[in-house]
C-alpha positions as CSV (number, residue, x, y, z in Angstrom):
1,M,-11.6,17.3,-6.6
2,D,-14.7,16.8,-4.4
3,I,-14.7,14.9,-1.1
4,V,-18.0,13.5,0.2
5,S,-18.5,12.0,3.6
6,L,-21.5,9.7,4.2
7,G,-21.2,9.7,7.9
8,N,-19.3,9.2,11.1
9,E,-19.4,5.8,12.7
10,K,-17.2,2.9,13.8
11,G,-15.3,1.4,11.0
12,G,-13.6,2.9,8.0
13,G,-13.7,2.9,4.3
14,A,-13.5,5.1,1.3
15,Y,-13.0,5.0,-2.4
16,F,-11.6,7.1,-5.1
17,R,-13.2,7.8,-8.5
18,K,-12.3,10.4,-11.1
19,E,-12.4,13.8,-9.3
20,I,-14.2,12.5,-6.2
21,I,-13.4,10.8,-2.9
22,V,-16.3,9.1,-1.2
23,I,-15.8,8.5,2.5
24,E,-18.2,5.8,3.6
25,K,-17.2,5.7,7.2
26,I,-14.6,7.4,9.3
27,N,-13.4,6.1,12.6
28,V,-14.8,8.2,15.5
29,S,-13.3,8.3,18.9
30,D,-12.9,10.4,22.0
31,D,-9.2,10.8,21.0
32,V,-9.1,13.8,18.6
33,N,-5.5,13.1,17.6
34,E,-6.4,9.5,16.6
35,V,-9.3,10.8,14.5
36,N,-7.0,13.3,12.8
37,Q,-4.4,10.7,12.1
38,Y,-7.0,8.3,10.6
39,A,-8.5,11.1,8.5
40,I,-5.0,12.1,7.1
41,E,-4.2,8.5,6.4
42,L,-7.5,7.8,4.7
43,L,-7.3,10.9,2.5
44,G,-3.6,10.3,1.7
45,H,-4.4,6.8,0.5
46,E,-7.4,7.8,-1.6
47,L,-5.5,10.8,-3.1
48,G,-2.7,8.3,-3.9
49,H,-5.1,6.6,-6.2
50,N,-4.7,9.6,-8.5
51,W,-1.4,8.0,-9.5
52,F,-1.8,4.4,-8.5
53,T,-4.7,3.0,-10.5
54,G,-5.1,0.9,-13.6
55,A,-4.3,-2.7,-12.4
56,D,-7.2,-5.1,-12.5
57,T,-9.1,-4.7,-9.1
58,T,-10.7,-8.1,-9.5
59,T,-7.4,-10.0,-9.4
60,W,-4.3,-10.1,-7.1
61,E,-2.8,-7.5,-9.4
62,D,-4.8,-4.9,-7.4
63,W,-2.0,-4.9,-4.8
64,L,-0.2,-2.5,-7.3
65,N,-3.0,0.1,-6.8
66,E,-3.4,-0.4,-3.1
67,T,0.3,-0.6,-2.1
68,G,1.2,2.4,-4.2
69,A,-1.7,4.5,-2.8
70,E,-0.9,3.4,0.8
71,W,2.8,4.4,0.5
72,A,2.0,7.7,-1.4
73,G,0.1,8.7,1.7
74,L,2.8,7.5,4.1
75,L,5.6,9.2,2.2
76,Y,3.7,12.5,2.6
77,L,3.5,11.9,6.3
78,L,7.1,10.8,6.6
79,S,8.2,13.9,4.8
80,F,7.5,15.8,8.0
81,G,10.1,13.7,9.8
82,D,7.7,12.3,12.3
83,K,7.8,8.4,12.3
84,T,5.3,8.1,15.2
85,F,2.4,7.9,12.7
86,L,4.1,5.1,10.8
87,E,4.6,3.2,14.0
88,Y,0.9,3.8,14.9
89,R,-0.1,2.6,11.4
90,L,2.0,-0.6,11.7
91,R,0.5,-1.8,14.9
92,W,-2.4,-3.9,13.4
93,P,-0.6,-5.0,10.2
94,K,2.5,-6.3,12.0
95,E,0.2,-8.6,14.1
96,K,-2.2,-9.7,11.4
97,Y,-0.5,-9.9,8.0
98,R,0.9,-13.5,8.5
99,E,-2.7,-14.8,9.0
100,M,-3.8,-13.3,5.7
101,S,-3.8,-14.8,2.2
102,V,-0.6,-14.2,0.2
103,I,-0.9,-11.5,-2.4
104,K,-0.5,-13.7,-5.5
105,S,-3.4,-16.1,-5.1
106,P,-3.1,-19.5,-6.8
107,D,-6.4,-19.0,-8.6
108,G,-5.5,-15.4,-9.8
109,K,-8.4,-13.8,-8.0
110,R,-8.2,-10.9,-5.6
111,P,-7.6,-12.0,-2.1
112,T,-10.2,-10.1,-0.1
113,D,-8.1,-9.8,3.0
114,S,-4.6,-9.0,2.0
115,V,-3.9,-6.6,-1.0
116,H,-3.8,-3.6,1.3
117,T,-2.0,-5.0,4.3
118,R,0.5,-7.5,2.8
119,G,1.8,-5.0,0.1
120,F,2.1,-2.3,2.8
121,M,4.1,-4.7,5.0
122,M,6.3,-5.9,2.1
123,F,7.2,-2.3,1.2
124,Y,7.7,-1.6,4.9
125,E,10.4,-4.3,5.0
126,I,12.0,-2.7,2.0
127,Y,11.9,0.7,3.6
128,Q,13.4,-0.7,6.8
129,K,16.4,-2.2,4.8
130,Y,16.9,0.4,2.1
131,G,15.3,3.6,3.3
132,I,12.7,6.1,2.1
133,E,14.7,7.0,-1.1
134,T,14.3,3.4,-2.3
135,I,10.6,3.4,-1.7
136,T,10.3,6.7,-3.6
137,E,12.2,5.2,-6.6
138,I,10.0,2.1,-6.5
139,L,6.8,4.3,-6.5
140,K,8.2,6.4,-9.4
141,V,8.6,3.3,-11.5
142,L,5.1,2.0,-10.4
143,V,3.6,5.4,-11.5
144,D,5.2,5.2,-14.9
145,I,4.4,1.6,-16.0
146,K,2.5,1.5,-19.2
147,Q,0.9,-1.9,-18.6
148,H,-0.5,-2.2,-15.1
149,T,0.6,-5.7,-14.3
150,T,3.1,-7.0,-11.8
151,A,5.2,-8.5,-14.6
152,A,5.5,-5.1,-16.3
153,F,6.3,-3.4,-13.0
154,L,9.0,-5.9,-12.1
155,S,10.5,-5.6,-15.6
156,D,10.7,-1.8,-15.5
157,L,11.9,-1.9,-11.9
158,K,14.7,-4.3,-12.8
159,A,15.7,-2.1,-15.7
160,K,15.8,1.0,-13.4
161,M,17.2,-0.5,-10.2
162,G,18.8,-3.8,-11.0
163,G,17.6,-7.3,-9.8
164,E,17.7,-7.2,-6.1
165,I,14.6,-5.2,-5.3
166,P,12.4,-6.8,-8.0
167,G,13.5,-10.2,-6.6
168,V,12.5,-9.2,-3.1
169,I,9.1,-8.1,-4.3
170,E,8.6,-11.2,-6.4
171,R,9.4,-13.4,-3.4
172,G,7.1,-11.3,-1.2
173,L,4.1,-11.9,-3.5
174,T,3.8,-15.6,-2.4
175,M,5.5,-15.4,1.1
176,K,3.6,-15.8,4.3
177,D,6.2,-14.3,6.7
178,Y,8.2,-11.3,5.5
179,A,10.9,-12.0,8.1
180,E,12.6,-14.2,5.4
181,L,12.0,-11.7,2.6
182,F,15.7,-10.8,2.1
183,N,17.0,-14.4,2.2
184,V,17.6,-15.7,-1.4
185,H,16.5,-19.4,-1.6
């Protein structure tokens, strides 16, 4: 795999293509630890796209690709037993996700502001309630789906784990505030 960096400047962005990661921007700062954390997160996410890809990136279904890739990188970091990076990573999403579009848009298009953050936060709530093992099992099911759609994912997840977790995820796709995620209506 090749990794190419196009420059160091304020902002961030990268993308994964077969056998290459292109880093368009990487956050620069006087805080070397912050730069290192950002670089690890960015590379972890893009490497996660080795496994989490295939859902239509022009529709809301892209949340499958982005949430899977995000949590693949986070699981790697959490495997070291240090939750400080997760807390650092949560600062912005915790404040902003409620202001973003829901994942499953009424028109079926990809919400430009939410497929990364809202899926990340929904899985974070699942992680909080059920633990890292549950997130790992969810991601294993997501990796193995044959048809890269939410319907296929939820069906396979229900067959593997029962109905509770798929129900939580299905509710989360159209919910603005995940504080109510585990309440069955």
